[in-house]
N, CA, C and O atoms as a GROMACS GRO file, in nm:
protein
  264
    1MET      N    1  12.417  11.732   9.101
    1MET     CA    2  12.484  11.618   9.175
    1MET      C    3  12.493  11.487   9.133
    1MET      O    4  12.392  11.458   9.069
    2PHE      N    5  12.566  11.403   9.141
    2PHE     CA    6  12.594  11.254   9.082
    2PHE      C    7  12.577  11.204   9.154
    2PHE      O    8  12.608  11.247   9.265
    3LEU      N    9  12.498  11.040   9.131
    3LEU     CA   10  12.477  10.958   9.213
    3LEU      C   11  12.456  10.831   9.087
    3LEU      O   12  12.410  10.831   8.973
    4LYS      N   13  12.535  10.698   9.203
    4LYS     CA   14  12.513  10.547   9.155
    4LYS      C   15  12.382  10.485   9.175
    4LYS      O   16  12.325  10.456   9.280
    5VAL      N   17  12.334  10.466   9.010
    5VAL     CA   18  12.204  10.396   9.066
    5VAL      C   19  12.164  10.300   8.981
    5VAL      O   20  12.119  10.322   8.869
    6ASN      N   21  12.186  10.152   9.048
    6ASN     CA   22  12.189  10.017   8.957
    6ASN      C   23  12.309  10.032   8.915
    6ASN      O   24  12.333   9.982   8.806
    7GLY      N   25  12.422  10.104   8.986
    7GLY     CA   26  12.547  10.093   8.865
    7GLY      C   27  12.566  10.162   8.773
    7GLY      O   28  12.669  10.149   8.707
    8GLU      N   29  12.480  10.246   8.745
    8GLU     CA   30  12.485  10.385   8.655
    8GLU      C   31  12.505  10.490   8.712
    8GLU      O   32  12.432  10.522   8.806
    9SER      N   33  12.599  10.564   8.674
    9SER     CA   34  12.583  10.705   8.688
    9SER      C   35  12.470  10.813   8.624
    9SER      O   36  12.452  10.835   8.504
   10VAL      N   37  12.411  10.865   8.718
   10VAL     CA   38  12.275  10.922   8.664
   10VAL      C   39  12.327  11.080   8.748
   10VAL      O   40  12.380  11.081   8.859
   11ASN      N   41  12.302  11.189   8.679
   11ASN     CA   42  12.290  11.328   8.714
   11ASN      C   43  12.160  11.380   8.779
   11ASN      O   44  12.051  11.352   8.729
   12ILE      N   45  12.172  11.461   8.900
   12ILE     CA   46  12.026  11.509   8.919
   12ILE      C   47  12.042  11.607   8.985
   12ILE      O   48  12.152  11.622   9.038
   13ASN      N   49  11.954  11.691   9.000
   13ASN     CA   50  11.934  11.835   9.072
   13ASN      C   51  11.979  11.827   9.214
   13ASN      O   52  11.944  11.736   9.289
   14ASP      N   53  12.071  11.941   9.253
   14ASP     CA   54  12.100  11.956   9.406
   14ASP      C   55  11.972  11.932   9.501
   14ASP      O   56  11.870  11.971   9.445
   15GLY      N   57  11.948  11.878   9.632
   15GLY     CA   58  11.847  11.885   9.712
   15GLY      C   59  11.715  11.802   9.645
   15GLY      O   60  11.599  11.826   9.680
   16ALA      N   61  11.750  11.708   9.552
   16ALA     CA   62  11.666  11.659   9.486
   16ALA      C   63  11.635  11.508   9.637
   16ALA      O   64  11.729  11.456   9.698
   17LYS      N   65  11.502  11.476   9.657
   17LYS     CA   66  11.479  11.398   9.696
   17LYS      C   67  11.464  11.234   9.644
   17LYS      O   68  11.424  11.240   9.528
   18VAL      N   69  11.477  11.121   9.676
   18VAL     CA   70  11.433  11.006   9.609
   18VAL      C   71  11.309  10.991   9.556
   18VAL      O   72  11.304  10.912   9.461
   19SER      N   73  11.194  11.050   9.593
   19SER     CA   74  11.046  11.044   9.485
   19SER      C   75  11.107  11.139   9.367
   19SER      O   76  11.053  11.093   9.266
   20ASP      N   77  11.181  11.236   9.329
   20ASP     CA   78  11.233  11.351   9.240
   20ASP      C   79  11.293  11.214   9.165
   20ASP      O   80  11.235  11.177   9.063
   21LEU      N   81  11.392  11.150   9.207
   21LEU     CA   82  11.484  11.034   9.149
   21LEU      C   83  11.377  10.937   9.072
   21LEU      O   84  11.396  10.913   8.952
   22LEU      N   85  11.265  10.883   9.142
   22LEU     CA   86  11.185  10.783   9.071
   22LEU      C   87  11.114  10.865   8.947
   22LEU      O   88  11.107  10.820   8.833
   23ASP      N   89  11.070  10.974   8.984
   23ASP     CA   90  10.985  11.065   8.874
   23ASP      C   91  11.086  11.086   8.759
   23ASP      O   92  11.049  11.145   8.658
   24MET      N   93  11.172  11.056   8.768
   24MET     CA   94  11.288  11.122   8.692
   24MET      C   95  11.307  11.009   8.592
   24MET      O   96  11.310  11.028   8.470
   25LEU      N   97  11.320  10.887   8.651
   25LEU     CA   98  11.364  10.726   8.582
   25LEU      C   99  11.246  10.692   8.549
   25LEU      O  100  11.246  10.571   8.526
   26GLU      N  101  11.099  10.760   8.530
   26GLU     CA  102  10.984  10.722   8.539
   26GLU      C  103  10.955  10.576   8.620
   26GLU      O  104  10.912  10.479   8.558
   27ILE      N  105  10.976  10.572   8.730
   27ILE     CA  106  10.926  10.442   8.791
   27ILE      C  107  10.864  10.474   8.875
   27ILE      O  108  10.899  10.559   8.956
   28PRO      N  109  10.743  10.405   8.876
   28PRO     CA  110  10.596  10.427   8.976
   28PRO      C  111  10.678  10.385   9.121
   28PRO      O  112  10.760  10.294   9.130
   29LYS      N  113  10.628  10.482   9.238
   29LYS     CA  114  10.635  10.444   9.331
   29LYS      C  115  10.602  10.350   9.437
   29LYS      O  116  10.652  10.336   9.548
   30SER      N  117  10.490  10.278   9.368
   30SER     CA  118  10.417  10.181   9.445
   30SER      C  119  10.510  10.059   9.420
   30SER      O  120  10.574  10.077   9.317
   31LYS      N  121  10.527   9.983   9.458
   31LYS     CA  122  10.570   9.809   9.468
   31LYS      C  123  10.707   9.816   9.421
   31LYS      O  124  10.754   9.744   9.334
   32VAL      N  125  10.781   9.924   9.497
   32VAL     CA  126  10.930   9.927   9.467
   32VAL      C  127  11.004   9.957   9.583
   32VAL      O  128  10.959  10.033   9.669
   33ALA      N  129  11.134   9.894   9.595
   33ALA     CA  130  11.216   9.916   9.721
   33ALA      C  131  11.353  10.003   9.665
   33ALA      O  132  11.414  10.001   9.558
   34VAL      N  133  11.369  10.067   9.772
   34VAL     CA  134  11.517  10.157   9.738
   34VAL      C  135  11.625  10.134   9.844
   34VAL      O  136  11.597  10.103   9.960
   35GLU      N  137  11.740  10.147   9.803
   35GLU     CA  138  11.816  10.083   9.909
   35GLU      C  139  11.943  10.226   9.947
   35GLU      O  140  12.029  10.208   9.861
   36ARG      N  141  11.974  10.314  10.009
   36ARG     CA  142  12.054  10.414   9.990
   36ARG      C  143  12.167  10.384  10.034
   36ARG      O  144  12.159  10.384  10.157
   37ASN      N  145  12.315  10.347   9.986
   37ASN     CA  146  12.404  10.372  10.112
   37ASN      C  147  12.404  10.195  10.172
   37ASN      O  148  12.472  10.166  10.270
   38GLY      N  149  12.344  10.121  10.120
   38GLY     CA  150  12.321   9.973  10.189
   38GLY      C  151  12.211  10.006  10.300
   38GLY      O  152  12.225   9.933  10.398
   39ILE      N  153  12.114  10.089  10.309
   39ILE     CA  154  11.999  10.096  10.411
   39ILE      C  155  11.897  10.111  10.313
   39ILE      O  156  11.907  10.196  10.225
   40VAL      N  157  11.801  10.036  10.323
   40VAL     CA  158  11.685  10.073  10.266
   40VAL      C  159  11.572  10.184  10.346
   40VAL      O  160  11.561  10.202  10.468
   41ILE      N  161  11.507  10.239  10.252
   41ILE     CA  162  11.454  10.303  10.277
   41ILE      C  163  11.305  10.330  10.321
   41ILE      O  164  11.260  10.412  10.240
   42PRO      N  165  11.219  10.299  10.404
   42PRO     CA  166  11.100  10.290  10.402
   42PRO      C  167  10.997  10.377  10.285
   42PRO      O  168  11.021  10.497  10.269
   43ASN      N  169  10.902  10.322  10.220
   43ASN     CA  170  10.836  10.385  10.105
   43ASN      C  171  10.749  10.494  10.180
   43ASN      O  172  10.665  10.556  10.114
   44SER      N  173  10.762  10.516  10.300
   44SER     CA  174  10.652  10.630  10.359
   44SER      C  175  10.776  10.757  10.351
   44SER      O  176  10.735  10.872  10.338
   45GLN      N  177  10.926  10.731  10.360
   45GLN     CA  178  10.973  10.856  10.365
   45GLN      C  179  11.072  10.886  10.231
   45GLN      O  180  11.166  10.964  10.228
   46LEU      N  181  11.010  10.780  10.096
   46LEU     CA  182  11.028  10.822   9.969
   46LEU      C  183  11.018  10.959   9.937
   46LEU      O  184  11.098  11.011   9.859
   47LEU      N  185  10.896  11.043  10.009
   47LEU     CA  186  10.871  11.212   9.965
   47LEU      C  187  10.973  11.262  10.035
   47LEU      O  188  11.026  11.354   9.972
   48THR      N  189  11.036  11.238  10.160
   48THR     CA  190  11.072  11.340  10.262
   48THR      C  191  11.250  11.254  10.275
   48THR      O  192  11.309  11.254  10.383
   49THR      N  193  11.291  11.209  10.189
   49THR     CA  194  11.455  11.156  10.224
   49THR      C  195  11.561  11.239  10.082
   49THR      O  196  11.554  11.220   9.961
   50THR      N  197  11.628  11.308  10.141
   50THR     CA  198  11.705  11.387  10.033
   50THR      C  199  11.844  11.293   9.993
   50THR      O  200  11.898  11.213  10.070
   51LEU      N  201  11.876  11.314   9.893
   51LEU     CA  202  11.952  11.238   9.823
   51LEU      C  203  12.075  11.338   9.814
   51LEU      O  204  12.038  11.453   9.792
   52LYS      N  205  12.232  11.320   9.826
   52LYS     CA  206  12.316  11.356   9.871
   52LYS      C  207  12.439  11.334   9.766
   52LYS      O  208  12.459  11.213   9.755
   53ASP      N  209  12.512  11.396   9.702
   53ASP     CA  210  12.619  11.383   9.604
   53ASP      C  211  12.713  11.230   9.623
   53ASP      O  212  12.772  11.192   9.725
   54GLY      N  213  12.704  11.156   9.478
   54GLY     CA  214  12.763  11.044   9.595
   54GLY      C  215  12.731  10.918   9.642
   54GLY      O  216  12.800  10.822   9.677
   55ASP      N  217  12.592  10.942   9.635
   55ASP     CA  218  12.497  10.836   9.697
   55ASP      C  219  12.475  10.729   9.600
   55ASP      O  220  12.432  10.737   9.485
   56VAL      N  221  12.503  10.657   9.648
   56VAL     CA  222  12.474  10.479   9.570
   56VAL      C  223  12.347  10.414   9.634
   56VAL      O  224  12.335  10.369   9.748
   57LEU      N  225  12.241  10.421   9.520
   57LEU     CA  226  12.130  10.336   9.546
   57LEU      C  227  12.102  10.232   9.463
   57LEU      O  228  12.178  10.222   9.367
   58GLU      N  229  11.994  10.134   9.474
   58GLU     CA  230  11.977  10.028   9.419
   58GLU      C  231  11.836  10.026   9.434
   58GLU      O  232  11.790  10.029   9.548
   59ILE      N  233  11.758  10.021   9.335
   59ILE     CA  234  11.597  10.021   9.278
   59ILE      C  235  11.543   9.875   9.255
   59ILE      O  236  11.579   9.825   9.148
   60VAL      N  237  11.486   9.819   9.313
   60VAL     CA  238  11.411   9.701   9.299
   60VAL      C  239  11.266   9.707   9.226
   60VAL      O  240  11.198   9.754   9.318
   61ARG      N  241  11.200   9.693   9.142
   61ARG     CA  242  11.070   9.702   9.136
   61ARG      C  243  11.001   9.535   9.138
   61ARG      O  244  11.056   9.434   9.094
   62ALA      N  245  10.893   9.544   9.189
   62ALA     CA  246  10.817   9.413   9.205
   62ALA      C  247  10.758   9.393   9.092
   62ALA      O  248  10.676   9.480   9.066
   63ILE      N  249  10.771   9.298   9.003
   63ILE     CA  250  10.673   9.285   8.884
   63ILE      C  251  10.617   9.091   8.904
   63ILE      O  252  10.672   8.985   8.933
   64GLY      N  253  10.480   9.137   8.867
   64GLY     CA  254  10.383   9.023   8.873
   64GLY      C  255  10.393   8.933   8.730
   64GLY      O  256  10.440   8.967   8.622
   65GLY      N  257  10.334   8.810   8.768
   65GLY     CA  258  10.304   8.721   8.667
   65GLY      C  259  10.334   8.590   8.698
   65GLY      O  260  10.344   8.553   8.815
   66GLY      N  261  10.357   8.482   8.562
   66GLY     CA  262  10.349   8.362   8.628
   66GLY      C  263  10.373   8.281   8.556
   66GLY      O  264  10.372   8.164   8.592
   0.00000   0.00000   0.00000
């Protein structure tokens, strides 16, 4: 299935969860915010939220520094 992630097209297996997408993109699940179709997904649901063809996601990582 195809997704739009931060403005880029991404192909992932049918039935994939948000956590699978993060793994594929090599994004750690800690300190990350994921929005799917305009709704923020709580971090507690990253392992259980199933993606659907055509979903639009925005992924933001917290980066420390000074």
